[in-house]
C-alpha positions, 0 to 999 in steps of 0.5 A, spaced: 279 137 117 282 134 123 282 127 124 286 127 131 284 129 138 287 136 140 291 133 146 292 126 144 295 121 149 300 116 147 303 114 140 299 116 133 299 110 129 296 109 122 295 103 117 294 105 110 291 100 105 291 102 097 288 096 093 287 097 086 286 090 084 292 090 080 291 084 075 284 084 075 281 084 068 274 087 071 274 092 076 282 094 076 282 101 079 288 106 078 288 111 083 288 108 090 295 107 091 296 115 089 290 116 094 294 112 100 301 116 098 297 123 099 294 121 105 300 119 108 303 126 106 297 129 109 298 125 116 305 127 116 305 134 114 299 136 117 297 131 123 304 130 126 304 123 124 311 120 124 313 115 119 316 110 123 309 109 126 305 108 119 305 102 115 302 102 108 300 096 104 298 096 097 297 091 092 303 092 088 307 087 093 311 092 097 311 093 104 312 101 105 315 102 112 320 106 115 323 100 119 320 093 117 323 090 123 318 094 127 312 091 124 310 086 129 311 091 135 307 096 131 301 091 130 302 089 137 302 097 139 308 096 143 313 100 139 
């Protein structure tokens, strides 16, 4: 599977979101966090994404970023 153009221009960025609905009595999931971690590895190892250009959000109340200081710059597309 190839999710990036063969000749991309600019910086490849990714926002990964994994929601397990932690703490919900009904409907709590168990694999979404692992899925996000696996996709993150795939994007880096196969698709050539750099960790500093990726943000991972999960409902475990932790923000996963290579450099949290670049959060707003990343979202603005200027980093």
